[in-house]
MARBA-3410 file (N, C-alpha, C, O; in Angstrom, 1 decimal):
161
-126.3,187.7,-12.0,-125.9,186.3,-11.9,-124.7,186.1,-11.0,-123.7,186.9,-11.1 ~ -124.8,185.1,-10.2,-123.7,184.8,-9.2,-123.0,183.5,-9.6,-123.7,182.5,-9.9 ~ -121.7,183.5,-9.6,-120.9,182.3,-9.8,-120.3,181.9,-8.5,-119.6,182.7,-7.8 ~ -120.4,180.6,-8.2,-119.8,180.0,-7.0,-119.3,178.6,-7.3,-119.7,178.0,-8.3 ~ -118.5,178.1,-6.4,-118.0,176.7,-6.6,-119.2,175.8,-6.4,-120.1,176.0,-5.5
-119.3,174.7,-7.2,-120.3,173.7,-7.1,-120.0,172.9,-5.8,-118.9,172.7,-5.4 ~ -121.1,172.3,-5.3,-121.0,171.4,-4.2,-121.9,170.1,-4.5,-122.7,170.2,-5.4 ~ -121.7,169.0,-3.8,-122.5,167.9,-4.0,-124.0,168.2,-3.8,-124.8,167.5,-4.4 ~ -124.3,169.1,-3.0,-125.7,169.5,-2.8,-126.4,170.0,-4.1,-127.6,170.1,-4.2 ~ -125.6,170.5,-5.0,-126.1,171.0,-6.3,-126.5,170.0,-7.3,-127.1,170.3,-8.3
-126.1,168.7,-7.0,-126.4,167.6,-8.0,-127.8,167.5,-8.5,-128.0,167.4,-9.7 ~ -128.8,167.6,-7.7,-130.2,167.5,-8.2,-130.5,168.6,-9.2,-131.1,168.4,-10.2 ~ -130.1,169.8,-8.9,-130.4,170.9,-9.8,-129.6,170.8,-11.0,-130.1,171.1,-12.1 ~ -128.4,170.3,-10.9,-127.5,170.2,-12.1,-128.0,169.1,-13.1,-127.9,169.2,-14.3 ~ -128.6,168.1,-12.5,-129.3,167.1,-13.4,-130.3,167.7,-14.3,-130.4,167.4,-15.5
-131.1,168.6,-13.7,-132.1,169.4,-14.5,-131.4,170.3,-15.5,-131.9,170.4,-16.7 ~ -130.4,170.9,-15.1,-129.7,171.8,-16.1,-129.1,171.0,-17.3,-129.3,171.4,-18.4 ~ -128.5,169.9,-17.0,-127.9,169.1,-18.1,-129.0,168.5,-19.0,-128.9,168.4,-20.2 ~ -130.2,168.1,-18.4,-131.3,167.5,-19.1,-131.8,168.6,-20.1,-132.1,168.4,-21.2 ~ -131.9,169.8,-19.5,-132.4,170.9,-20.4,-131.5,171.3,-21.5,-131.9,171.5,-22.6
-130.2,171.3,-21.2,-129.1,171.5,-22.2,-129.2,170.5,-23.3,-129.1,170.8,-24.5 ~ -129.3,169.2,-22.9,-129.5,168.1,-23.9,-130.7,168.3,-24.8,-130.6,168.2,-26.0 ~ -131.8,168.7,-24.2,-133.0,169.0,-25.0,-132.8,170.1,-26.0,-133.3,170.0,-27.1 ~ -132.1,171.1,-25.5,-131.9,172.3,-26.5,-131.0,171.8,-27.6,-131.3,172.1,-28.8 ~ -130.0,171.0,-27.3,-129.1,170.5,-28.4,-129.9,169.6,-29.4,-129.7,169.8,-30.6
-130.7,168.7,-28.8,-131.5,167.8,-29.7,-132.4,168.6,-30.6,-132.6,168.3,-31.8 ~ -133.1,169.6,-30.0,-134.0,170.4,-30.8,-133.3,171.3,-31.9,-133.9,171.7,-32.9 ~ -132.0,171.5,-31.7,-131.3,172.3,-32.6,-130.5,171.5,-33.6,-129.6,172.0,-34.3 ~ -130.7,170.2,-33.7,-130.1,169.4,-34.7,-128.8,168.8,-34.2,-127.9,168.5,-35.1 ~ -128.6,168.6,-32.9,-127.3,168.1,-32.4,-127.7,166.8,-31.6,-127.8,166.8,-30.4
-127.9,165.7,-32.3,-128.5,164.5,-31.7,-127.5,163.6,-30.9,-127.9,162.8,-30.1 ~ -126.2,163.8,-31.0,-125.3,162.9,-30.4,-124.4,163.4,-29.3,-123.8,162.7,-28.5 ~ -124.2,164.7,-29.2,-123.3,165.3,-28.2,-124.0,165.0,-26.8,-125.2,165.2,-26.7 ~ -123.2,164.7,-25.9,-123.7,164.4,-24.5,-124.7,163.2,-24.6,-125.8,163.3,-23.9 ~ -124.4,162.2,-25.3,-125.3,161.0,-25.4,-125.3,160.3,-24.1,-124.3,160.3,-23.3
-126.4,159.6,-23.8,-126.5,158.8,-22.6,-126.5,159.6,-21.4,-127.1,160.7,-21.4 ~ -126.0,159.1,-20.3,-126.1,159.9,-19.0,-125.1,161.0,-18.9,-125.2,161.8,-17.9 ~ -124.1,161.2,-19.8,-123.1,162.2,-19.6,-123.7,163.6,-19.9,-124.6,163.7,-20.8 ~ -123.3,164.6,-19.1,-122.5,164.6,-18.0,-123.2,164.1,-16.7,-124.3,164.5,-16.4 ~ -122.6,163.1,-16.1,-123.3,162.4,-15.0,-122.8,163.0,-13.6,-121.9,163.8,-13.6
-123.3,162.4,-12.6,-122.9,162.8,-11.2,-121.4,162.6,-11.0,-120.7,163.5,-10.4 ~ -120.9,161.5,-11.5,-119.4,161.2,-11.3,-118.6,162.3,-12.0,-117.6,162.7,-11.4 ~ -118.9,162.8,-13.2,-118.1,163.8,-13.8,-118.2,165.1,-13.0,-117.2,165.8,-12.8 ~ -119.4,165.5,-12.5,-119.5,166.7,-11.7,-118.8,166.5,-10.4,-118.1,167.5,-9.9 ~ -118.8,165.4,-9.7,-118.1,165.2,-8.5,-116.6,165.2,-8.7,-115.9,165.7,-7.8
-116.1,164.7,-9.8,-114.7,164.9,-10.1,-114.3,166.4,-10.3,-113.3,166.8,-9.8 ~ -115.2,167.1,-10.9,-115.0,168.6,-11.1,-114.9,169.2,-9.7,-114.1,170.0,-9.4 ~ -115.9,168.9,-8.9,-116.0,169.5,-7.5,-114.7,169.1,-6.7,-114.1,170.0,-6.1 ~ -114.3,167.9,-6.8,-113.1,167.4,-6.0,-111.9,168.2,-6.5,-111.0,168.4,-5.7 ~ -111.8,168.5,-7.8,-110.6,169.2,-8.3,-110.7,170.7,-8.1,-109.7,171.4,-8.4
-111.9,171.2,-7.6,-112.0,172.6,-7.4,-112.4,173.3,-8.7,-112.3,174.5,-8.8 ~ -112.9,172.5,-9.7,-113.1,173.1,-11.1,-114.6,173.4,-11.3,-114.9,174.2,-12.2 ~ -115.5,172.7,-10.6,-116.9,172.8,-10.9,-117.5,174.1,-10.4,-117.2,174.5,-9.2 ~ -118.3,174.8,-11.2,-118.9,176.1,-10.8,-120.4,176.1,-11.2,-120.8,175.6,-12.2 ~ -121.2,176.7,-10.4,-122.6,176.9,-10.7,-122.8,178.4,-10.8,-122.2,179.2,-10.2
-123.8,178.7,-11.7,-124.3,180.1,-11.9,-125.7,180.1,-11.3,-126.5,179.2,-11.6 ~ -125.9,181.0,-10.4,-127.3,181.1,-9.8,-127.9,182.4,-10.2,-127.2,183.5,-10.4 ~ -129.2,182.4,-10.3,-130.0,183.6,-10.6,-131.2,183.5,-9.8,-132.0,182.5,-9.8 ~ -131.5,184.6,-9.0,-132.6,184.6,-8.1,-132.7,183.4,-7.2,-133.7,182.9,-6.9 ~ -131.5,183.0,-6.7,-131.4,181.9,-5.8,-131.4,180.5,-6.3,-131.3,179.5,-5.6
-131.6,180.3,-7.6,-131.7,179.0,-8.2,-130.5,178.7,-9.1,-130.0,179.6,-9.7 ~ -130.1,177.5,-9.1,-129.0,177.0,-10.0,-129.5,177.1,-11.5,-130.5,176.5,-11.8 ~ -128.9,178.0,-12.2,-129.3,178.2,-13.6,-128.3,177.7,-14.6,-128.6,177.6,-15.8 ~ -127.0,177.4,-14.2,-126.0,176.9,-15.2,-124.9,176.3,-14.4,-124.8,176.3,-13.2 ~ -124.0,175.7,-15.3,-122.8,175.0,-14.7,-121.7,175.1,-15.8,-121.9,175.2,-17.0
-120.5,175.1,-15.3,-119.3,174.9,-16.1,-118.1,174.4,-15.2,-118.1,174.6,-14.0 ~ -117.2,173.7,-15.9,-116.0,173.3,-15.3,-114.9,174.1,-15.9,-114.8,174.3,-17.1 ~ -114.0,174.7,-15.1,-112.9,175.5,-15.5,-111.6,174.8,-15.0,-111.3,174.9,-13.8 ~ -110.9,174.2,-15.9,-109.8,173.3,-15.6,-108.5,173.9,-16.1,-108.4,174.2,-17.3 ~ -107.5,173.9,-15.2,-106.2,174.4,-15.7,-105.4,173.4,-16.6,-105.7,172.2,-16.5
-104.6,174.0,-17.4,-103.8,173.1,-18.3,-102.8,172.3,-17.5,-102.4,172.6,-16.4 ~ -102.3,171.3,-18.2,-102.6,170.8,-19.5,-103.8,169.9,-19.6,-104.1,169.2,-18.6 ~ -104.5,169.9,-20.7,-105.6,169.0,-20.9,-105.1,168.0,-21.9,-104.7,168.4,-23.1 ~ -105.1,166.7,-21.6,-104.5,165.7,-22.5,-105.1,165.7,-23.9,-104.5,165.4,-24.9 ~ -106.5,166.0,-24.0,-107.1,165.9,-25.3,-106.7,167.1,-26.1,-107.0,167.1,-27.3
-106.1,168.1,-25.6,-105.6,169.3,-26.3,-104.2,169.2,-26.8,-103.7,170.1,-27.4 ~ -103.5,168.1,-26.4,-102.1,168.0,-26.7,-101.8,167.9,-28.2,-100.8,168.3,-28.7 ~ -102.8,167.3,-29.0,-102.6,167.1,-30.4,-103.8,167.8,-31.1,-105.0,167.5,-30.8 ~ -103.5,168.7,-32.0,-104.6,169.3,-32.8,-104.3,169.1,-34.3,-103.1,169.2,-34.7 ~ -105.3,168.8,-35.0,-105.2,168.5,-36.5,-105.9,169.6,-37.3,-106.7,170.3,-36.8
-105.4,169.8,-38.5,-106.0,170.7,-39.5,-106.0,172.1,-38.9,-107.0,172.9,-39.1 ~ -104.9,172.5,-38.2,-104.8,173.8,-37.7,-103.8,173.9,-36.6,-102.9,173.0,-36.5 ~ -103.8,174.9,-35.8,-102.9,175.1,-34.7,-103.5,176.0,-33.6,-104.4,176.8,-33.9 ~ -103.0,175.9,-32.4,-103.4,176.8,-31.3,-102.9,178.2,-31.6,-101.8,178.3,-32.2 ~ -103.6,179.2,-31.2,-103.1,180.6,-31.3,-101.8,180.7,-30.6,-100.9,181.5,-31.0
-101.7,180.1,-29.4,-100.5,180.1,-28.7,-100.4,178.7,-28.0,-101.4,178.2,-27.4 ~ -99.2,178.1,-28.1,-99.1,176.8,-27.5,-98.0,176.7,-26.5,-97.4,175.7,-26.2 ~ -97.6,177.9,-25.9,-96.6,178.0,-24.9,-97.1,178.5,-23.5,-96.5,178.1,-22.5 ~ -98.1,179.3,-23.5,-98.6,179.9,-22.3,-99.5,178.9,-21.6,-100.2,178.1,-22.2 ~ -99.6,179.0,-20.2,-100.6,178.2,-19.5,-102.0,178.6,-20.0,-102.2,179.8,-20.4
-102.9,177.7,-19.9,-104.3,178.0,-20.4,-105.3,177.3,-19.4,-104.9,176.4,-18.6 ~ -106.5,177.7,-19.5,-107.6,177.0,-18.8,-108.6,176.5,-19.9,-108.7,177.1,-21.0 ~ -109.3,175.4,-19.6,-110.3,174.8,-20.5,-111.6,174.9,-19.8,-111.8,174.6,-18.6 ~ -112.6,175.3,-20.6,-114.0,175.2,-20.1,-114.6,174.0,-20.7,-114.6,173.7,-21.9 ~ -115.2,173.2,-19.8,-115.9,172.0,-20.1,-117.3,172.0,-19.5,-117.5,172.7,-18.5
-118.2,171.2,-20.1,-119.5,170.9,-19.5,-120.3,172.2,-19.2,-121.0,172.3,-18.2 ~ -120.2,173.2,-20.1,-121.0,174.4,-19.9,-122.5,174.1,-20.3,-122.7,173.6,-21.4 ~ -123.4,174.5,-19.4,-124.8,174.2,-19.7,-125.6,175.2,-18.9,-125.2,175.8,-17.9 ~ -126.9,175.4,-19.4,-127.7,176.4,-18.7,-129.2,176.0,-18.9,-129.5,175.2,-19.8 ~ -130.1,176.5,-18.1,-131.5,176.4,-18.3,-131.9,177.2,-19.5,-131.3,178.3,-19.7
-132.9,176.9,-20.2,-133.3,177.6,-21.4,-133.9,179.0,-21.1,-133.8,179.9,-22.0 ~ -134.4,179.2,-20.0,-135.0,180.5,-19.7,-134.1,181.5,-19.1,-134.5,182.6,-18.7 ~ -132.8,181.2,-18.9,-131.8,182.0,-18.3,-130.9,182.5,-19.4,-130.3,181.7,-20.1 ~ -130.6,183.8,-19.4,-129.8,184.3,-20.5,-128.5,184.9,-19.8,-128.5,185.4,-18.7 ~ -127.4,184.9,-20.6,-126.2,185.5,-20.1,-125.2,184.5,-19.4,-124.2,184.9,-18.9
-125.5,183.2,-19.4,-124.7,182.3,-18.7,-123.4,182.1,-19.5,-122.3,182.1,-18.8 ~ -123.4,182.1,-20.8,-122.1,181.9,-21.5,-121.2,183.2,-21.3,-120.1,183.0,-21.0 ~ -121.8,184.3,-21.4,-121.0,185.6,-21.2,-120.5,185.7,-19.8,-119.3,186.0,-19.6 ~ -121.3,185.3,-18.8,-120.8,185.4,-17.4,-119.7,184.4,-17.2,-118.7,184.6,-16.5 ~ -119.8,183.2,-17.8,-118.7,182.2,-17.7,-117.4,182.7,-18.3,-116.4,182.5,-17.7
-117.5,183.3,-19.5,-116.3,183.7,-20.2,-115.7,184.9,-19.4,-114.4,184.9,-19.2 ~ -116.5,185.8,-18.9,-115.9,186.9,-18.0,-115.2,186.3,-16.8,-114.1,186.7,-16.5 ~ -115.8,185.3,-16.2,-115.2,184.7,-15.0,-113.9,184.0,-15.3,-112.9,184.2,-14.7 ~ -113.9,183.2,-16.4,-112.7,182.5,-16.8,-111.6,183.4,-17.2,-110.4,183.2,-16.8 ~ -111.9,184.5,-17.9,-110.9,185.4,-18.4,-110.3,186.2,-17.2,-109.2,186.6,-17.3
-111.0,186.3,-16.1,-110.5,187.0,-14.9,-109.5,186.1,-14.2,-108.7,186.6,-13.4 ~ -109.5,184.8,-14.5,-108.6,183.9,-13.9,-107.4,183.7,-14.8,-106.2,183.6,-14.4 ~ -107.7,183.6,-16.1,-106.6,183.4,-17.1,-107.1,183.9,-18.4,-108.2,183.5,-18.9 ~ -106.3,184.7,-19.1,-106.8,185.3,-20.4,-106.7,184.3,-21.5,-107.2,184.5,-22.6 ~ -106.0,183.1,-21.3,-105.8,182.1,-22.3,-106.8,181.0,-22.1,-106.6,180.2,-21.2
-107.9,181.0,-22.9,-108.9,180.0,-22.7,-109.1,179.1,-23.9,-109.1,179.6,-25.0 ~ -109.3,177.8,-23.7,-109.6,176.9,-24.8,-110.9,176.2,-24.5,-111.3,176.1,-23.3 ~ -111.6,175.8,-25.5,-112.9,175.2,-25.4,-113.1,174.4,-26.7,-112.5,174.7,-27.7 ~ -113.8,173.3,-26.6,-114.2,172.5,-27.8,-115.7,172.2,-27.8,-116.3,172.3,-26.8 ~ -116.1,171.9,-29.0,-117.6,171.5,-29.1,-117.8,170.6,-30.3,-116.9,170.4,-31.1
-118.9,170.0,-30.3,-119.3,169.1,-31.3,-119.6,169.8,-32.6,-120.0,171.0,-32.6 ~ -119.3,169.2,-33.7,-119.5,169.8,-35.0,-121.0,170.3,-35.2,-121.3,171.3,-35.9 ~ -121.9,169.6,-34.6,-123.4,169.9,-34.8,-123.9,170.9,-33.8,-125.0,171.3,-33.8 ~ -123.0,171.4,-32.9,-123.4,172.3,-31.8,-123.3,173.8,-32.4,-122.4,174.5,-32.1 ~ -124.3,174.1,-33.2,-124.3,175.4,-33.8,-124.5,176.6,-32.8,-123.9,177.7,-33.0
-125.2,176.3,-31.8,-125.4,177.4,-30.7,-124.1,177.7,-30.1,-123.8,178.9,-29.9 ~ -123.3,176.7,-29.7,-122.0,176.9,-29.1,-121.1,177.6,-30.0,-120.4,178.5,-29.6 ~ -121.1,177.2,-31.3,-120.2,177.8,-32.3,-120.5,179.3,-32.4,-119.6,180.1,-32.5 ~ -121.8,179.6,-32.4,-122.2,181.0,-32.5,-121.7,181.8,-31.3,-121.2,182.9,-31.4 ~ -121.9,181.2,-30.1,-121.5,181.9,-28.9,-119.9,182.1,-28.9,-119.4,183.1,-28.4
-119.2,181.1,-29.3,-117.8,181.2,-29.3,-117.3,182.4,-30.2,-116.4,183.1,-29.9 ~ -117.9,182.4,-31.4,-117.5,183.5,-32.3,-117.9,184.9,-31.8,-117.1,185.8,-31.9 ~ -119.1,184.9,-31.2,-119.6,186.2,-30.6,-118.7,186.7,-29.5,-118.6,187.9,-29.3 ~ -118.0,185.8,-28.8,-117.2,186.2,-27.6,-115.7,186.1,-27.9,-114.9,186.0,-27.0 ~ -115.3,186.2,-29.1,-113.9,186.4,-29.5,-113.1,185.1,-29.6,-111.8,185.2,-29.6
-113.7,184.0,-29.6,-112.9,182.7,-29.7,-112.6,182.5,-31.2,-113.4,182.8,-32.1 ~ -111.4,182.0,-31.5,-111.1,181.6,-32.9,-111.0,180.1,-33.0,-110.4,179.4,-32.2 ~ -111.5,179.7,-34.2,-111.4,178.3,-34.5,-109.9,177.9,-34.7,-109.2,178.6,-35.5 ~ -109.5,176.8,-34.1,-108.0,176.4,-34.3,-107.8,175.1,-35.0,-106.7,174.9,-35.5 ~ -108.8,174.2,-35.0,-108.6,172.9,-35.6,-109.4,171.8,-34.9,-110.4,172.1,-34.2
-109.0,170.6,-35.1,-109.8,169.4,-34.6,-109.0,168.7,-33.5,-107.8,168.5,-33.6 ~ -109.6,168.5,-32.3,-109.0,167.7,-31.3,-109.9,166.4,-31.1,-111.0,166.3,-31.7 ~ -109.3,165.4,-30.4,-110.1,164.2,-30.2,-110.2,163.9,-28.7,-109.3,164.0,-28.0 ~ -111.4,163.5,-28.3,-111.7,163.2,-27.0,-111.0,161.8,-26.7,-110.6,161.1,-27.6 ~ -111.0,161.4,-25.4,-110.3,160.2,-25.1,-111.0,159.0,-25.8,-110.3,158.0,-26.0
-112.3,159.1,-26.1,-113.0,158.0,-26.7,-112.8,158.0,-28.3,-113.4,157.2,-29.0 ~ -112.1,159.0,-28.8,-111.8,159.1,-30.2,-112.7,160.1,-30.9,-112.5,160.3,-32.1 ~ -113.8,160.6,-30.3,-114.7,161.5,-31.0,-114.0,162.8,-31.3,-113.4,163.4,-30.4 ~ -114.2,163.3,-32.5,-113.6,164.6,-32.9,-114.4,165.8,-32.3,-115.6,165.7,-32.2 ~ -113.7,166.9,-32.1,-114.4,168.1,-31.6,-113.7,169.3,-32.3,-112.5,169.3,-32.5
-114.5,170.3,-32.5,-113.9,171.6,-33.0,-113.3,172.3,-31.9,-113.9,172.5,-30.8 ~ -112.1,172.7,-32.0,-111.3,173.4,-30.9,-111.2,174.9,-31.2,-110.9,175.3,-32.3 ~ -111.3,175.6,-30.1,-111.3,177.1,-30.1,-110.4,177.6,-29.0,-110.2,177.0,-28.0 ~ -109.9,178.8,-29.3,-109.0,179.4,-28.3,-109.3,180.9,-28.3,-109.6,181.5,-29.3 ~ -109.1,181.5,-27.1,-109.2,183.0,-27.0,-108.1,183.5,-26.1,-107.9,182.9,-25.0
-107.3,184.4,-26.6,-106.2,185.0,-25.8,-106.6,186.4,-25.3,-105.8,187.0,-24.7
END
């Protein structure tokens, strides 16, 4: 698997990746995360403009996506019912991670890549996203508490040092 910076030319393939990820979530009992058009072209273009958007390719095709964003993340400033493992060191946040259903190892490749940039990684997910929660535990993330998105939706927050 190859990881490279995303470009606007990747948008058609990424629409397919996000649609597939939403279908996986819905089939697994997660009906509300990424509702509507999100993540849309504008979110990906903002990631690209910031230098944060990454695609994972396998056999020449776009198989996955993630945004790796340096701290601080405003939605991580306040955490309830817990605490960050460390709240003093710089960190990176992984957002919008998604993959095609027939490609394996995207999550592991993403975490290896992110840890190579910064060992302090934070990520959040919807309470109903059992697949993501399983992957987080499998890859050494610890549950830290609840954070809230800008729209007020709660998310389970995790960190790995």
